[in-house]
Structure formats: structure tokens, C-alpha cells
C-alpha positions, 0 to 999 in steps of 0.5 A: 368742482372742475367738470371734466371736458367730454372727449370727442369721438376722434379723441377717443379713437386716437386714445384707443389707437395709441394704446393699441400701438403700445400693446402691439410694440410691446407684445407683438401681433401673436399676443395682441388682444383687445382686452390689453388695449382696454386696460392700457387705454383705461376706457370702458370695454363697451366704449372700445367696442363702439368704435371697433367691432373686432380685433381686425378693425382695430389693427386695420387702423394700426396697419395704415400707420405701419404702411405709411411708415413703409411708404416714407421709407421707400420714398427716402430710399428711392430719392437717393438715385436717379436710376429707375433700376436702382430705385427698384433695388433700393425698394428691395433693400429698404423693405428688409431694413424696415423689417429689421427696424420695425419688426412689430409693424412688419409682422402686422403688415404680413398678418393683415395680408392673410386671405380672410382679412376683409376690413374696409378702413379707408386709411388702410385702403388709401395708403395701400393704393399709394404704395402701389401707385408709387412703385407703378410710377417708378416702373412706368418712368423706367420704361419711358427712360428705356431702363425697363422692358416696355412690354411689361405691365407695371402693375404686374411688375409691382405685385410680383416684386412685392410678393417675392420681396415679402417671401425673401424677407421672411426667409432671410429672417427665419433662416439667417443663422442657418445661412450664416453658420452652414453656408457663410451667406449673410443676410445682406448677400441674400438681399443683394442677390435678390435685388439683382435677380429681380431687376435683371428680369425687367431690364431690356 
């Protein structure tokens, strides 16, 4: 008889997260449950809860993946232009493109930013800081190049840009039919106008 090789804790966690990713992409964040993950993974409930005490701990692993993909999207978009102002615009546009391409991950990121979320998963923390540092560096280099006001705090610019970008993206997605049918405004026009307005405020 063949003896089944015992899986390591890392392999088990990877199996659980792969199942969680499948469930998220198929049912969305609102209908996501640990029971669905358990069924998909084919692992005993007690084993799953040994690694993840609750839904948020499990989703924190997934949101790290979602944010890593967002970070890669920002890097690719900003590499296409040497202008720092245009890099900020590219981040605004690529964020909206990400939302359209990966709606489940975008919803997950928004879900995990709610006030009561307080899970200390290192992967999530690391990629969150990496994205912040990436944008802060663009702002600082833009200030050194004379494209961005030197008296602005780079972290404040980054957080304000992120907060307003999230709001605009959510508004555009929820109101896109109204904008098109009643005002003849396309989603692209909305994002273009927002990118112009946010960068106009940081130019010298």
C-alpha cells in the first residue's frame, strides 16, 4: 500500500488559500464563507480553523495577493512615462482599469479597509507599505524635479490621492449608466477629469 505523504503546514495553507481564492472569484466578497472554502479545499473544518481563526484572517492572506497585483499594475503604468505628474495620472487610470479587470479583488480591498479590520498578517502589512512607499517616492522625486509643489507632505499627497481615487472609482462604477444615459459622460471622461484635477492641485 502507498502511504500518503503528510503535507506540511505551508502546503496546507497554500491549499486553503487557493480554495479561498477560487470561492472569492466565483461568488464575490458578499457571499464568501469559510464553509465554502472548506468544501472546495476538501480539508476538515478543524484543520482550516487551526490556521485561520476567522474569515478576516483568511481574507487578509487573499488581499495581500490582490494588493500585490495592484502594485504591479501601478509599476507597469508608471514605467510608461518619465513625467512625475503623468505618473500620478497613470496611477489614477490604472486603478480604475484594475477595478474593471479584477472586480472581486477590488471589492476585497475595499472590504478589508473598513474601520473594524484589525488583522496583523505580515504579507498584507508589507504590500500595503510597499504601495504607499512606491507612490510617496514618485511624489518626492516629482518635487525634486520641480513638477510637484515642494511644500506638500508626500505622505499626505499619497493618502489623499488614494482616498479620492477610491471614491471616484466607486462612484463611476455605481453611476456609470446614469452618467452615460442622462449626462452623456463616459467613465473614461470621469477618470480623465479626476486625474487632471488631482494633479492640478499638486503642480507648482
